[in-house]
C-alpha positions in Angstrom: -31.1 16.3 -126.6 -32.4 19.6 -128.0 -33.6 19.8 -131.5 -32.1 22.2 -133.9 -33.7 25.4 -134.5 -34.0 27.4 -137.6 -36.1 30.6 -139.2 -36.2 31.6 -142.7 -37.2 35.1 -144.1 -37.4 36.7 -147.5 -36.7 40.1 -148.4 -40.6 40.7 -149.9 -43.6 39.4 -149.9 -44.0 39.0 -153.6 -41.6 39.5 -156.5 -41.8 40.3 -160.1 -39.8 38.3 -162.7 -36.1 39.3 -162.5 -36.2 40.7 -158.9 -33.5 40.0 -156.7 -34.7 37.7 -153.7 -32.7 37.7 -150.5 -33.4 34.7 -147.9 -32.0 35.1 -144.4 -31.8 31.9 -142.3 -31.1 32.0 -138.6 -30.0 28.6 -137.2 -28.8 26.9 -134.1 -28.0 23.7 -132.3 -27.6 24.0 -128.8 -26.1 20.5 -128.4 -23.5 21.3 -130.8 -20.4 22.5 -128.8 -16.7 23.2 -129.6 -14.3 20.6 -128.4 -10.5 21.1 -127.8 -8.2 18.2 -128.5 -4.7 18.2 -127.4 -2.2 15.9 -129.1 1.4 15.0 -128.1 3.4 12.7 -130.0 6.0 10.4 -128.4 8.8 8.4 -130.3 10.0 5.1 -129.3 13.2 6.9 -127.3 10.5 8.8 -125.3 11.2 12.1 -127.0 7.7 13.9 -126.9 6.6 16.7 -129.0 5.0 20.0 -127.5 1.4 19.8 -127.0 -0.7 20.8 -130.0 -4.3 22.0 -129.5 -7.0 21.8 -132.2 -10.6 23.1 -131.5 -13.4 21.6 -133.5 -17.0 21.3 -133.5 -18.5 18.1 -133.5 -21.6 17.6 -135.7 -22.0 20.9 -137.2 -25.1 22.1 -139.0 -24.9 22.6 -142.7 -27.5 24.4 -144.9 -28.7 23.6 -148.4 -31.0 25.9 -149.9 -33.6 24.7 -152.8 -37.0 25.2 -154.0 -39.3 23.6 -156.4 -38.8 25.8 -159.3 -35.5 24.6 -159.6 -33.9 28.3 -158.9 -30.3 28.5 -158.1 -29.6 29.9 -154.7 -26.0 31.6 -153.9 -24.6 31.9 -150.5 -23.7 35.3 -149.8 -22.6 35.0 -146.2 -22.8 32.1 -143.3 -21.1 32.8 -139.9 -22.3 29.4 -138.4 -25.7 31.1 -137.0 -26.9 33.4 -139.7 -26.9 32.7 -143.5 -27.8 34.7 -146.3 -28.7 33.7 -149.9 -29.8 35.3 -152.9 -31.7 34.4 -156.1 -33.5 35.9 -158.9 -37.2 35.5 -159.2 
């Protein structure tokens, strides 16, 4: 099994108080794959519903951003592989 991967970068090397900080996180897990489940419901008389398909990701990665200053990071976007967070210095 492969380990999840992550890289993170800030939009600047240094900040002054009040500056906006943007953190971009690229992440992935090669073992996480979509799974399609097909469900058919049958009653006691043998009548069956039409098949219903649902696609789910088993064990998706979730991100949490914190720092040791207690700063609040706000998620701007997250498409499942790249996430952008903002905070104020």
